[in-house]
C-alpha positions as CSV (number, residue, x, y, z in Angstrom):
1,M,28.0,52.6,106.5
2,Y,24.3,53.1,105.8
3,S,24.3,50.0,103.6
4,T,25.8,48.0,106.4
5,F,23.0,49.1,108.8
6,L,20.5,48.3,106.1
7,S,21.9,44.8,105.6
8,L,21.9,44.1,109.3
9,H,18.4,45.6,109.6
10,S,17.2,43.2,106.9
11,I,18.7,40.2,108.7
12,F,17.4,41.1,112.1
13,R,13.9,41.8,110.9
14,W,13.5,38.1,110.0
15,L,15.2,37.1,113.3
16,V,12.6,39.1,115.2
17,L,9.7,37.4,113.4
18,I,11.2,33.9,113.8
19,S,12.0,34.4,117.4
20,L,8.6,35.9,118.2
21,C,6.8,33.0,116.5
22,Y,9.0,30.4,118.2
23,T,8.4,32.0,121.7
24,I,4.7,32.4,121.1
25,Y,4.6,28.7,120.1
26,R,6.5,27.7,123.3
27,A,4.3,29.9,125.4
28,Y,1.1,28.5,123.9
29,K,2.3,24.9,124.3
30,G,3.4,25.6,127.9
31,Y,0.1,27.3,128.8
32,A,-2.2,24.8,127.0
33,F,-0.5,21.7,128.4
34,K,0.3,23.3,131.9
35,S,4.0,22.6,131.4
36,E,6.8,23.6,133.7
37,F,8.5,26.9,132.6
38,S,11.9,25.5,131.6
39,S,15.2,27.2,131.1
40,L,14.6,26.9,127.3
41,D,11.4,28.9,127.7
42,N,13.2,31.5,129.7
43,K,16.0,31.7,127.1
44,A,13.4,32.1,124.3
45,R,11.7,34.9,126.3
46,H,15.1,36.6,126.9
47,W,16.5,36.2,123.4
48,T,13.3,37.3,121.7
49,A,13.5,40.6,123.6
50,T,17.2,41.0,123.0
51,I,16.9,40.4,119.3
52,A,14.0,42.9,119.2
53,H,16.2,45.5,121.0
54,I,19.1,44.9,118.5
55,Q,16.6,45.4,115.7
56,L,15.4,48.6,117.3
57,I,18.9,50.0,117.3
58,F,19.5,49.1,113.6
59,G,16.0,50.4,112.7
60,V,16.6,53.7,114.4
61,L,19.9,54.1,112.7
62,V,18.4,53.3,109.3
63,Y,15.5,55.6,110.0
64,L,17.8,58.5,110.9
65,K,20.0,58.1,107.9
66,S,17.3,57.3,105.3
67,P,17.1,59.7,102.4
68,I,13.3,59.0,102.2
69,I,12.9,60.2,105.8
70,E,15.0,63.2,105.3
71,Y,13.0,64.2,102.2
72,Y,9.7,63.5,104.1
73,F,10.6,65.8,107.0
74,S,12.0,68.5,104.6
75,D,8.5,69.4,103.5
76,F,6.3,67.7,106.1
77,Q,3.3,69.9,105.7
78,N,2.9,68.9,102.0
79,L,4.3,65.4,102.1
80,V,2.1,64.2,105.0
81,Y,-0.6,63.6,102.5
82,D,1.6,61.1,100.5
83,W,0.6,57.7,102.1
84,D,3.8,55.9,101.1
85,L,6.0,58.6,102.7
86,T,3.7,58.9,105.7
87,F,3.8,55.2,106.2
88,F,7.6,55.1,106.4
89,G,8.0,58.4,108.1
90,L,5.4,58.0,110.9
91,I,3.2,54.9,110.9
92,H,5.9,52.1,110.5
93,F,8.2,53.7,112.9
94,S,5.6,54.4,115.6
95,L,4.1,50.9,115.3
96,M,7.5,49.2,115.5
97,I,8.5,51.2,118.5
98,S,5.2,50.3,120.2
99,A,5.7,46.6,119.4
100,I,9.2,46.6,121.0
101,V,7.9,48.4,124.1
102,I,5.2,45.7,124.4
103,I,7.8,42.9,124.0
104,T,10.0,44.6,126.6
105,I,7.1,44.9,129.1
106,G,5.9,41.3,128.4
107,S,9.4,39.9,128.9
108,A,9.9,41.8,132.2
109,K,6.4,40.9,133.5
110,A,6.8,37.2,132.5
111,K,10.2,37.1,134.3
112,R,8.7,38.3,137.5
113,K,5.5,36.2,137.6
114,K,5.4,33.6,140.3
115,S,3.6,30.6,138.6
116,D,4.6,28.9,135.4
117,Q,1.1,29.4,134.0
118,E,1.2,33.1,134.6
119,K,4.6,33.3,132.9
120,F,3.3,31.5,129.8
121,R,0.1,33.5,129.7
122,T,1.9,36.8,130.0
123,M,4.4,35.8,127.2
124,L,1.6,34.5,125.0
125,T,-0.5,37.6,125.4
126,M,2.1,40.3,125.1
127,Y,4.3,38.7,122.4
128,S,1.1,37.9,120.3
129,I,0.0,41.5,120.6
130,A,3.5,42.7,119.5
131,L,3.5,40.2,116.6
132,V,0.1,41.5,115.3
133,I,1.4,45.1,115.5
134,I,4.5,44.1,113.6
135,L,2.5,42.3,111.0
136,I,0.4,45.4,110.5
137,A,3.5,47.6,110.3
138,I,5.3,45.6,107.6
139,P,5.2,47.1,104.1
140,W,3.9,43.9,102.5
141,P,3.9,43.7,98.7
142,F,0.1,43.7,98.8
143,S,-0.3,46.5,101.3
144,P,-2.5,49.5,100.1
145,L,-0.4,51.9,102.2
146,A,3.1,51.1,101.1
147,N,4.8,48.0,99.7
148,R,8.1,46.5,99.3
149,P,9.3,43.1,98.0
150,Y,9.8,40.3,100.6
151,L,13.5,40.2,100.0
152,R,15.5,43.1,98.6
153,S,18.7,42.7,96.8
154,F,21.4,45.3,97.6
C-alpha cells in the first residue's frame, strides 16, 4: 500500500509542476496582452488547484507512513541536528503545505475577481509564489540540504 502511495505521489509531483508552469504561462500571457479570461484559463486555474490538492493527500499519506519520518520523530531531540532528516521531517513538509495553501488562496481569489486583468494578475502572482516555494522545497540532486535523484526507480 505504501509503495502505491509513493508511486502516485511521484506521478502527481510532476503533474503539479507541469500544471503550475502552464497556468503561470497562461496568466502571464493573459495579463501581458490584456486578453479575455477564457474558460480554458478558468479550467487551468481550477485543475492546477485540484492536482495540487490530490498531491497534498498523497504527500500526507506518504509522510505519515514513511519509515524515515517515523525514525526522525522517534528521537527528535537528537536527530533535529541531522539536516537530511530535518529537511524531510520538517522543512519539505512545511514548505509544501504552505505552497498548496497559497495555490488554494490564489485560485479562490482569482475566481472571485471582477475584471479579467485582476484574475490574471492574481493567478500570476500567487501561483508564481507557490512555484518558487515548491522549487525551494524540492530535494534536488545538487541541494546542500538533502538530495534525491530526479526520477527514482521502485
